[in-house]
N, CA, C and O atoms as CSV, one atom per row, in Angstrom:
chain,resi,resn,atom,element,x,y,z
A,1,MET,N,N,9.165,52.547,132.399
A,1,MET,CA,C,9.758,52.257,133.700
A,1,MET,C,C,8.952,52.968,134.787
A,1,MET,O,O,8.295,53.979,134.541
A,2,GLU,N,N,9.025,52.409,135.989
A,2,GLU,CA,C,8.371,53.044,137.127
A,2,GLU,C,C,9.338,54.013,137.789
A,2,GLU,O,O,10.546,53.776,137.802
A,3,ASN,N,N,8.807,55.117,138.344
A,3,ASN,CA,C,9.644,56.043,139.086
A,3,ASN,C,C,10.268,55.324,140.270
A,3,ASN,O,O,9.599,54.567,140.973
A,4,SER,N,N,11.557,55.567,140.486
A,4,SER,CA,C,12.286,54.919,141.571
A,4,SER,C,C,13.486,55.782,141.931
A,4,SER,O,O,13.581,56.924,141.483
A,5,SER,N,N,14.403,55.252,142.734
A,5,SER,CA,C,15.605,56.015,143.095
A,5,SER,C,C,16.575,56.137,141.927
A,5,SER,O,O,17.500,56.948,141.979
A,6,LYS,N,N,16.380,55.339,140.866
A,6,LYS,CA,C,17.262,55.387,139.703
A,6,LYS,C,C,16.574,55.950,138.457
A,6,LYS,O,O,17.212,56.121,137.419
A,7,PHE,N,N,15.289,56.235,138.558
A,7,PHE,CA,C,14.554,56.710,137.390
A,7,PHE,C,C,13.392,57.591,137.827
A,7,PHE,O,O,12.662,57.263,138.763
A,8,PHE,N,N,13.233,58.712,137.135
A,8,PHE,CA,C,12.098,59.597,137.392
A,8,PHE,C,C,11.730,60.303,136.096
A,8,PHE,O,O,12.571,60.974,135.499
A,9,ALA,N,N,10.508,60.165,135.662
A,9,ALA,CA,C,10.022,60.851,134.464
A,9,ALA,C,C,9.046,61.933,134.899
A,9,ALA,O,O,7.961,61.633,135.397
A,10,ASN,N,N,9.429,63.189,134.714
A,10,ASN,CA,C,8.578,64.316,135.087
A,10,ASN,C,C,7.765,64.754,133.873
A,10,ASN,O,O,8.071,65.761,133.234
A,11,LYS,N,N,6.743,63.995,133.572
A,11,LYS,CA,C,5.939,64.246,132.377
A,11,LYS,C,C,5.071,65.495,132.497
A,11,LYS,O,O,4.493,65.939,131.504
A,12,GLU,N,N,4.970,66.071,133.698
A,12,GLU,CA,C,4.234,67.315,133.893
A,12,GLU,C,C,5.122,68.540,133.663
A,12,GLU,O,O,4.619,69.664,133.666
A,13,CYS,N,N,6.412,68.352,133.467
A,13,CYS,CA,C,7.351,69.453,133.244
A,13,CYS,C,C,7.007,70.177,131.941
A,13,CYS,O,O,6.671,69.544,130.940
A,14,ALA,N,N,7.094,71.499,131.963
A,14,ALA,CA,C,6.794,72.294,130.767
A,14,ALA,C,C,7.757,72.001,129.628
A,14,ALA,O,O,7.442,72.268,128.468
A,15,TYR,N,N,8.924,71.457,129.941
A,15,TYR,CA,C,9.942,71.196,128.924
A,15,TYR,C,C,10.035,69.724,128.512
A,15,TYR,O,O,10.858,69.370,127.667
A,16,TYR,N,N,9.201,68.866,129.102
A,16,TYR,CA,C,9.248,67.435,128.787
A,16,TYR,C,C,8.635,67.177,127.419
A,16,TYR,O,O,7.554,67.705,127.158
A,17,PRO,N,N,9.225,66.432,126.558
A,17,PRO,CA,C,10.593,65.917,126.657
A,17,PRO,C,C,11.577,66.962,126.121
A,17,PRO,O,O,11.334,67.572,125.080
A,18,CYS,N,N,12.665,67.160,126.825
A,18,CYS,CA,C,13.625,68.191,126.418
A,18,CYS,C,C,14.666,67.636,125.453
A,18,CYS,O,O,15.436,68.404,124.878
A,19,HIS,N,N,14.705,66.344,125.267
A,19,HIS,CA,C,15.592,65.707,124.295
A,19,HIS,C,C,14.747,64.790,123.424
A,19,HIS,O,O,13.681,64.336,123.842
A,20,ASN,N,N,15.206,64.525,122.250
A,20,ASN,CA,C,14.471,63.640,121.343
A,20,ASN,C,C,14.789,62.190,121.660
A,20,ASN,O,O,15.597,61.553,120.985
A,21,ILE,N,N,14.150,61.689,122.683
A,21,ILE,CA,C,14.350,60.308,123.105
A,21,ILE,C,C,13.040,59.562,122.900
A,21,ILE,O,O,11.984,59.997,123.358
A,22,GLU,N,N,13.123,58.443,122.210
A,22,GLU,CA,C,11.932,57.623,122.033
A,22,GLU,C,C,11.769,56.742,123.254
A,22,GLU,O,O,12.738,56.153,123.733
A,23,GLY,N,N,10.560,56.649,123.757
A,23,GLY,CA,C,10.308,55.836,124.935
A,23,GLY,C,C,10.560,56.620,126.207
A,23,GLY,O,O,10.426,57.843,126.230
A,24,ASP,N,N,10.923,55.916,127.260
A,24,ASP,CA,C,11.141,56.541,128.560
A,24,ASP,C,C,12.331,57.487,128.555
A,24,ASP,O,O,13.349,57.215,127.918
A,25,MET,N,N,12.198,58.599,129.269
A,25,MET,CA,C,13.290,59.554,129.428
A,25,MET,C,C,13.488,59.787,130.912
A,25,MET,O,O,12.541,60.130,131.620
A,26,ASN,N,N,14.713,59.603,131.392
A,26,ASN,CA,C,15.004,59.774,132.803
A,26,ASN,C,C,15.299,61.239,133.097
A,26,ASN,O,O,16.266,61.799,132.581
A,27,CYS,N,N,14.469,61.853,133.921
A,27,CYS,CA,C,14.622,63.260,134.293
A,27,CYS,C,C,15.391,63.412,135.600
A,27,CYS,O,O,15.577,64.531,136.080
A,28,LEU,N,N,15.835,62.314,136.177
A,28,LEU,CA,C,16.529,62.378,137.458
A,28,LEU,C,C,17.732,63.310,137.390
A,28,LEU,O,O,18.000,64.049,138.337
A,29,PHE,N,N,18.454,63.279,136.279
A,29,PHE,CA,C,19.592,64.172,136.084
A,29,PHE,C,C,19.178,65.308,135.151
A,29,PHE,O,O,19.746,65.467,134.070
A,30,CYS,N,N,18.205,66.083,135.565
A,30,CYS,CA,C,17.699,67.171,134.732
A,30,CYS,C,C,18.842,68.096,134.335
A,30,CYS,O,O,18.976,68.437,133.159
A,31,PHE,N,N,19.654,68.500,135.275
A,31,PHE,CA,C,20.889,69.214,134.971
A,31,PHE,C,C,21.986,68.169,135.035
A,31,PHE,O,O,22.155,67.509,136.061
A,32,CYS,N,N,22.719,68.012,133.976
A,32,CYS,CA,C,23.678,66.922,133.876
A,32,CYS,C,C,24.813,67.039,134.892
A,32,CYS,O,O,25.524,68.044,134.903
A,33,PRO,N,N,24.990,66.046,135.731
A,33,PRO,CA,C,26.092,66.071,136.692
A,33,PRO,C,C,27.445,65.790,136.035
A,33,PRO,O,O,28.481,65.894,136.691
A,34,LEU,N,N,27.444,65.440,134.757
A,34,LEU,CA,C,28.693,65.151,134.043
A,34,LEU,C,C,29.161,66.345,133.208
A,34,LEU,O,O,30.138,66.234,132.467
A,35,TYR,N,N,28.481,67.472,133.319
A,35,TYR,CA,C,28.799,68.621,132.476
A,35,TYR,C,C,30.267,69.020,132.590
A,35,TYR,O,O,30.892,69.357,131.584
A,36,HIS,N,N,30.816,68.988,133.780
A,36,HIS,CA,C,32.205,69.418,133.993
A,36,HIS,C,C,33.229,68.337,133.643
A,36,HIS,O,O,34.432,68.566,133.767
A,37,LEU,N,N,32.771,67.174,133.211
A,37,LEU,CA,C,33.662,66.054,132.905
A,37,LEU,C,C,33.739,65.785,131.405
A,37,LEU,O,O,32.906,66.257,130.631
A,38,ASP,N,N,34.738,65.029,131.018
A,38,ASP,CA,C,34.818,64.517,129.649
A,38,ASP,C,C,33.939,63.272,129.619
A,38,ASP,O,O,34.423,62.150,129.764
A,39,CYS,N,N,32.665,63.485,129.432
A,39,CYS,CA,C,31.696,62.396,129.555
A,39,CYS,C,C,31.585,61.604,128.250
A,39,CYS,O,O,32.089,62.042,127.216
A,40,PRO,N,N,30.932,60.449,128.292
A,40,PRO,CA,C,30.780,59.613,127.102
A,40,PRO,C,C,29.625,60.056,126.207
A,40,PRO,O,O,29.353,59.417,125.190
A,41,GLY,N,N,28.959,61.120,126.566
A,41,GLY,CA,C,27.819,61.585,125.780
A,41,GLY,C,C,28.220,62.254,124.478
A,41,GLY,O,O,29.403,62.438,124.191
A,42,ASN,N,N,27.227,62.609,123.708
A,42,ASN,CA,C,27.429,63.220,122.392
A,42,ASN,C,C,27.431,64.743,122.521
A,42,ASN,O,O,26.502,65.405,122.059
A,43,TYR,N,N,28.464,65.296,123.142
A,43,TYR,CA,C,28.544,66.740,123.311
A,43,TYR,C,C,29.484,67.338,122.269
A,43,TYR,O,O,30.258,66.627,121.628
A,44,THR,N,N,29.402,68.656,122.113
A,44,THR,CA,C,30.313,69.380,121.233
A,44,THR,C,C,30.855,70.581,121.997
A,44,THR,O,O,30.251,71.036,122.968
A,45,MET,N,N,31.988,71.085,121.553
A,45,MET,CA,C,32.576,72.282,122.143
A,45,MET,C,C,32.338,73.435,121.169
A,45,MET,O,O,32.646,73.327,119.982
A,46,LEU,N,N,31.794,74.522,121.672
A,46,LEU,CA,C,31.478,75.679,120.852
A,46,LEU,C,C,32.382,76.847,121.203
A,46,LEU,O,O,32.697,77.067,122.373
A,47,ASP,N,N,32.800,77.595,120.189
A,47,ASP,CA,C,33.570,78.810,120.422
A,47,ASP,C,C,32.612,79.903,120.887
A,47,ASP,O,O,31.584,80.166,120.263
A,48,LYS,N,N,32.975,80.517,121.981
A,48,LYS,CA,C,32.167,81.620,122.523
A,48,LYS,C,C,33.119,82.766,122.811
A,48,LYS,O,O,33.537,82.978,123.950
A,49,GLY,N,N,33.457,83.507,121.751
A,49,GLY,CA,C,34.423,84.581,121.896
A,49,GLY,C,C,35.811,84.014,122.122
A,49,GLY,O,O,36.339,83.293,121.276
A,50,ASP,N,N,36.396,84.336,123.254
A,50,ASP,CA,C,37.746,83.874,123.569
A,50,ASP,C,C,37.760,82.594,124.405
A,50,ASP,O,O,38.807,82.215,124.930
A,51,ARG,N,N,36.631,81.935,124.534
A,51,ARG,CA,C,36.561,80.697,125.322
A,51,ARG,C,C,35.701,79.667,124.615
A,51,ARG,O,O,35.010,79.970,123.642
A,52,LYS,N,N,35.754,78.455,125.118
A,52,LYS,CA,C,34.937,77.364,124.575
A,52,LYS,C,C,33.946,76.938,125.648
A,52,LYS,O,O,34.265,76.931,126.837
A,53,ILE,N,N,32.747,76.584,125.217
A,53,ILE,CA,C,31.754,76.060,126.143
A,53,ILE,C,C,31.250,74.714,125.628
A,53,ILE,O,O,31.254,74.443,124.427
A,54,LYS,N,N,30.826,73.901,126.551
A,54,LYS,CA,C,30.328,72.565,126.224
A,54,LYS,C,C,28.842,72.659,125.896
A,54,LYS,O,O,28.065,73.206,126.679
A,55,SER,N,N,28.449,72.134,124.752
A,55,SER,CA,C,27.046,72.081,124.364
A,55,SER,C,C,26.571,70.638,124.443
A,55,SER,O,O,27.129,69.749,123.799
A,56,CYS,N,N,25.553,70.423,125.225
A,56,CYS,CA,C,24.998,69.079,125.402
A,56,CYS,C,C,23.662,68.938,124.669
A,56,CYS,O,O,22.877,68.036,124.959
A,57,LYS,N,N,23.420,69.827,123.732
A,57,LYS,CA,C,22.158,69.860,123.000
A,57,LYS,C,C,21.789,68.502,122.399
A,57,LYS,O,O,20.620,68.117,122.415
A,58,ASN,N,N,22.771,67.780,121.874
A,58,ASN,CA,C,22.496,66.497,121.214
A,58,ASN,C,C,22.856,65.296,122.076
A,58,ASN,O,O,22.997,64.184,121.567
A,59,CYS,N,N,23.004,65.511,123.361
A,59,CYS,CA,C,23.398,64.416,124.264
A,59,CYS,C,C,22.198,63.898,125.049
A,59,CYS,O,O,21.458,64.670,125.657
A,60,ASN,N,N,22.021,62.606,125.028
A,60,ASN,CA,C,20.948,61.952,125.781
A,60,ASN,C,C,21.484,61.071,126.902
A,60,ASN,O,O,20.701,60.491,127.654
A,61,PHE,N,N,22.787,60.961,127.024
A,61,PHE,CA,C,23.403,59.961,127.909
A,61,PHE,C,C,22.796,59.905,129.315
A,61,PHE,O,O,22.394,58.819,129.733
A,62,PRO,N,N,22.704,61.008,130.071
A,62,PRO,CA,C,22.171,60.875,131.429
A,62,PRO,C,C,20.675,60.629,131.470
A,62,PRO,O,O,20.138,60.291,132.525
A,63,HIS,N,N,19.984,60.790,130.341
A,63,HIS,CA,C,18.530,60.631,130.309
A,63,HIS,C,C,18.079,59.250,129.864
A,63,HIS,O,O,16.888,58.942,129.919
A,64,VAL,N,N,19.008,58.416,129.424
A,64,VAL,CA,C,18.656,57.048,129.041
A,64,VAL,C,C,18.465,56.245,130.331
A,64,VAL,O,O,19.385,56.176,131.146
A,65,PRO,N,N,17.295,55.638,130.534
A,65,PRO,CA,C,17.009,54.967,131.802
A,65,PRO,C,C,18.076,53.987,132.270
A,65,PRO,O,O,18.329,53.907,133.472
A,66,GLY,N,N,18.700,53.252,131.387
A,66,GLY,CA,C,19.685,52.254,131.794
A,66,GLY,C,C,21.063,52.818,132.133
A,66,GLY,O,O,21.956,52.055,132.502
A,67,ASN,N,N,21.260,54.128,132.018
A,67,ASN,CA,C,22.580,54.707,132.248
A,67,ASN,C,C,22.808,55.254,133.653
A,67,ASN,O,O,23.857,55.843,133.913
A,68,TYR,N,N,21.860,55.076,134.558
A,68,TYR,CA,C,22.017,55.595,135.921
A,68,TYR,C,C,23.323,55.119,136.552
A,68,TYR,O,O,24.098,55.932,137.055
A,69,ASP,N,N,23.569,53.821,136.529
A,69,ASP,CA,C,24.775,53.276,137.159
A,69,ASP,C,C,26.046,53.790,136.473
A,69,ASP,O,O,27.067,53.976,137.134
A,70,LYS,N,N,25.995,54.018,135.175
A,70,LYS,CA,C,27.152,54.560,134.458
A,70,LYS,C,C,27.434,55.993,134.889
A,70,LYS,O,O,28.591,56.361,135.092
A,71,VAL,N,N,26.385,56.808,135.031
A,71,VAL,CA,C,26.555,58.192,135.483
A,71,VAL,C,C,27.182,58.208,136.873
A,71,VAL,O,O,28.132,58.950,137.121
A,72,ILE,N,N,26.656,57.399,137.770
A,72,ILE,CA,C,27.190,57.324,139.134
A,72,ILE,C,C,28.642,56.859,139.098
A,72,ILE,O,O,29.470,57.368,139.854
A,73,GLY,N,N,28.962,55.901,138.233
A,73,GLY,CA,C,30.336,55.419,138.107
A,73,GLY,C,C,31.288,56.523,137.655
A,73,GLY,O,O,32.393,56.643,138.184
A,74,TYR,N,N,30.870,57.326,136.683
A,74,TYR,CA,C,31.704,58.443,136.227
A,74,TYR,C,C,31.919,59.460,137.344
A,74,TYR,O,O,33.015,60.000,137.489
A,75,LEU,N,N,30.879,59.724,138.131
A,75,LEU,CA,C,31.010,60.672,139.234
A,75,LEU,C,C,31.969,60.150,140.300
A,75,LEU,O,O,32.785,60.903,140.832
A,76,LYS,N,N,31.868,58.863,140.607
A,76,LYS,CA,C,32.778,58.260,141.593
A,76,LYS,C,C,34.217,58.308,141.096
A,76,LYS,O,O,35.134,58.636,141.850
A,77,LYS,N,N,34.406,57.981,139.836
A,77,LYS,CA,C,35.752,57.991,139.258
A,77,LYS,C,C,36.336,59.417,139.291
A,77,LYS,O,O,37.511,59.604,139.606
A,78,SER,N,N,35.525,60.388,138.973
A,78,SER,CA,C,35.967,61.779,138.993
A,78,SER,C,C,36.347,62.200,140.407
A,78,SER,O,O,37.350,62.886,140.605
A,79,ARG,N,N,35.564,61.797,141.371
A,79,ARG,CA,C,35.850,62.140,142.775
A,79,ARG,C,C,37.140,61.483,143.237
A,79,ARG,O,O,37.944,62.107,143.929
A,80,GLU,N,N,37.341,60.219,142.855
A,80,GLU,CA,C,38.583,59.515,143.207
A,80,GLU,C,C,39.789,60.214,142.588
A,80,GLU,O,O,40.814,60.382,143.247
A,81,ASN,N,N,39.672,60.623,141.322
A,81,ASN,CA,C,40.754,61.332,140.653
A,81,ASN,C,C,41.060,62.662,141.324
A,81,ASN,O,O,42.224,63.048,141.433
A,82,ASP,N,N,40.021,63.371,141.775
A,82,ASP,CA,C,40.216,64.651,142.459
A,82,ASP,C,C,40.932,64.473,143.800
A,82,ASP,O,O,41.745,65.309,144.194
A,83,SER,N,N,40.622,63.376,144.495
A,83,SER,CA,C,41.207,63.162,145.813
A,83,SER,C,C,42.671,62.713,145.725
A,83,SER,O,O,43.403,62.832,146.707
A,84,THR,N,N,43.108,62.203,144.579
A,84,THR,CA,C,44.504,61.761,144.444
A,84,THR,C,C,45.395,62.869,143.902
A,84,THR,O,O,46.608,62.691,143.796
A,85,GLN,N,N,44.811,64.004,143.559
A,85,GLN,CA,C,45.616,65.101,143.002
A,85,GLN,C,C,45.960,66.102,144.058
A,85,GLN,O,O,46.632,67.093,143.773
């Protein structure tokens, strides 16, 4: 894919590729904007003493080029839910 407003591959990054994705990897969401949500990605919850933390180690969801619109949709839905509470 070509770099655009919905896709960016930072192949010069020292950590590229940071996930095991075959083909194009979208770096636009380098830090996942869905981290605080119950996202559709393949995350796990880890025990960290007396609390749990979300591990996205095996999640590729925001980095799949075709998922840009889905990520934006989840963010919009989350914002709508926050405004009605």
